[in-house]
LOVO-47514 format. One record per residue (C-alpha): x, y, z negated. Coordinates in steps of 0.5 Angstrom, whole numbers, plus 500, padded with zeros to 3 digits. Last residue first. Layout:
# LOVO-47514
XYZ...
This chain:
# LOVO-47514
953456888952448889949449895956452898956459901955461908956469909952473915954480917951487916955492918955499914953505917958511915956515908963514905961512898954509898956506905950507910944502911940499917934495919933495911933488908927486903923481908924474911930473906937472907940472900944479898951480898954487897960492900962499899968503900974504896978510896972513892969519895970526893972529886966535886961530886964527880964533876956534878955527875959528869955535867949531868951526863953530858948536858947541862949547858953544852956539857958545862964547858966539858968540865976541866977538859974532861979530867980523864973522865972525872978520874976514870969515874972516881977510880971505877966506882960511880954512876951518872944516868939521865932517865931513859935516854942518855946514860953512863954507868961504870965500876971497876976494881973487883967490886962486888958487882958495884955494891950490888948496883948500889943495893939496886939503887936503894931498892929503886929508891924505896924508903928503907926497902919498904914497898909491899908488892913482894918487897919490890919483887925481891929487889928486882929479882935481886937485880935480875940475877946481876943481869942474868949472869951477864946474859949467860956470859953472852954479851958483845956490844962494841966493847973493850977488845971484843969483851975479853975479860970475864972472871969468877963471875960472882956478880961482877963483869957486865961489859957493854959500850954503846956510845956514838957522838963525834965529840972527839970520838966520844971523848976518845972512846971513853978515855980508852974504855977507862984505861983498858978497864982499869988495867984489866981489873976484873970489874964491869961498866955499862955506857949507853949514849943514844936518845933514840928512845934509849937506844930502842929500849936497849936493842933487846940487850939482857931481857930489859937492860937494867929497867931500860937503863933507868929506875922507874917503871910503869907503876911497876908493871901494874903491881906485878899484874896485881900480884899475878903472873898472868903473864908478866910480859912473857919475861919482864924482870926474870919472869916477874921475879919467878912469880913468887906470891904468898900462896898464889893459888886459886883452883879456877884455872889458876895455880901459880907458884914459881920459886927456886932458891934453896929455902922454900918457905911456901908453908914450911918448905913447900909443905914439907916437900909435899909431905915427902911425896915425889912420885919416885922421881919419875915423870914429874915435869912438863915443859921443854926442859933439858931432858929433865935435868939429865933425868933428875941427875941420874936419879940423884946419882942412883939415890932412892929419892935422896932420903926423902929430901928433894925439891924438884917439881917442874910443871910450867903450862899456861894459856896455850904457850908451847911453840916457837913464839917465845917458847916458854919465855926463852925457856924460862930464862934459859932454864933459870940460868942453867940451874947449875945441874942440881935438883933444888927448884920449884916451878909450878906455873899452871894456868890452863883449863884443867891441865889435861886432867893432870895426865901427860906422858910424851916426849913432845917438848919434854912433857912428862907428868904422872899419867894416870898415877894415884892422885899425884903431884901436889894433891893432884894439882890441887884437885885439878885446879878447878871449882875449888873455892879458895880453901887454904890449899885443901886444908894444908894438903890434908894436914901434910898427908896426915903428918906424912903418913904418921911419919911414914908409919913410924919409919916403917915400924922402926925399919921393921924392928931393925929387920927383926933383930937382924933376922933373929941374929941371922937365925941364931948365927946360922943355926949355930953354924948348921949344928957345928957343920953337922957335928963336923960331918960326922957320918953320912948314912952309908954314903947317902948324903944323909938325906940332904943333911936331914933336909937342911936340919929340917929346914933350920927347925922350920925357920927356927920355929917360925922365929919363935912364932913371930916373936910376939909380932916384933914386940907388939910392933915396936911397942905400937899398940896396933897403931901404924898408919893404916898398915895391915900389920906392916904387910904381914910383918913383911912376910916375917922379914922375908922368912928371916932373909930366906932362913939366912940364905938357907943357912949360908947355902947349907954350910957351903953345901956341906963343904962342897959335898965332902969335896965332891964325894958323897952321892951313891943314891943308886949311882946318882939315879943311874947317872940321871937316867943316863943323862950327860954327867948326871944332868946337873946333879940330878937337877940339883937334887930335884931343886933341893927336894922342891925347895924343902916343900917351898920352905915349909910352905913359906914358914907356915904361911908366915905363921897363919895357916890352919896348923900347917900339918901340926907344924910340920909334924912337930918339926918331924917329931923333933928331928926324929933322933937326927935320922934321915929327916923322917922323909920330911913328912911326905907320903911314904911308899918306897923304902928298900934298904939293904946293906949294899944296895940303897934306894931311899926315896920318899916324897920329901916335902910336907905332904907335897907342900900341903897339897900344893897349897890346898890346890892353890887355895881352891883355885883362887890366890897364890898366882905363880907359874905352876908352883915354880919348879927350878933349881932353888931359885929363891923359892920364887920370891917366897911364892910370890910374897905369900899371897894366901890365907887359910883359916889362921885359927889353929896353931899346934899349941904354939909349938908345944909352948915353944918347946917348953920355953926352949928347954930341950936338946937345942942344936946337937943331934940328940946329944944330951944338952939343955940351955946351960951356958950363962
């Protein structure tokens, strides 16, 4: 290990570190004078400007004391050199002793003695401010000497070193100053960390860091004195061994940078621990609040979930104005929870249609969007940009800024509301009641504005009026579907990606119904992954927007989830079984079809069976007059046998809603359940 002593008075460490630190700590008083260190530190960063008259450091008496101390420490002495004669102006500042390396230790001690009544961070900042005064004055002369006669005379009298030597010295000095600023910033941060209510004083990282503050302060002031020495020695007659000075500065840079890196690591650990403790505390309070069912209104709950600090934490996309939470006190609030992604256009389309169904904002309720984002992504510029882009597409309310999103709230949404990527809606009623175990998103997808007031009771009431029919399938997809059903019209729904099958199927359907002179409404509904959409105009007389086709398949999943949500068992519920069969159609690329008449008659099957049965229409058309077209078709399909292609379907993994076992709809053998991972962007 290298010897920590050296005999050269100008080198970095000339005495035992422990002895020096004991001497330095002996100068420390009672921390009587506290002031706002952060504004002063921020202003020091601009070394070319004055700053003391423009920043708020505390009350008037404190500002006066700071100015006095900074002036006392700064270099108020001007050494005027003419030939070999040195004339000294009246000495008033401690840093005036920095012209001689042998006086460095005394100057450092003088600074600490002068600042004995200030806390450690204050000592560092004031000493740095004193040096900034001198450094700023030097650069002022430097910048003006080419145009200002007074500055030219002053530069001549001070006989500044040639440009090349100055350039090298200032490069080294700037590097050291930046290192000192970084360490000083860390020390200033430690003041805030100490006062953090979520950190225990006995935290090992905090105790270890605070114990090092005096040593760090010493090296900050030691570095300042070294820089001032170099500034003083710019006089041509005193500036000698540049290699020794460069070595001193280089060693100091390494030492101060090492301290700064170490302290930054400890600060980050403290911040992390404080944030974890805070999140636990906020999460516990939020959980307790939301379990109470006797709140007088919804304001307290909304403030806990959104923000209780900001006066206007919400942004209204319809009026482009900021909104207070109190303005929602007399409304039912739908909390729209979703991941932050661009591909949520389907949800936005459905919600917008419901929200602006009358052309104006609803009076009875309001939607508030809360994006569910991990804490580490909140400061990501790309996430912020995406947030604003998505926000601008929403006519309802949303968080005004992504920074307002509390990580503890995100944890509650994920843990207690079981948010797992898929968007949901939680309803907060005017009386402060919260639909904790109820997701209203499924109701919105199925019934739109008819789902109001979006309660579990309303959901049960709506299901009591529904059965498996083309009305249920096409509600919110094709507005005329209910009218067609009431008129007893034939409706044909079909899908798939096999254009050969589609052409053959639609041709035979058209021929049959033209022959019977009975109109039929044909709608192409594709597949549930929407990888390919055929040109509908060639084959259908009703053209659907691709977004409506996507909604058709999304509604099927909402139907399943909604049925489970009201308590039905998937093993015994006929509607859920029909949904699974439709989802199996949606996974088929080869084709599928449903032909219905009215609300209740429906024949459905895989593409090969349906096409074969219709192609053999002459063999069963005699039963049509007796049994009706749909029933006769369904019976004939039963005589053909099973499809060559067995079933598969894909549903999201959920806690409930899946039967323990299921048989294939075609071959009747038991199906195998498997897990499939898909990209989060899907």
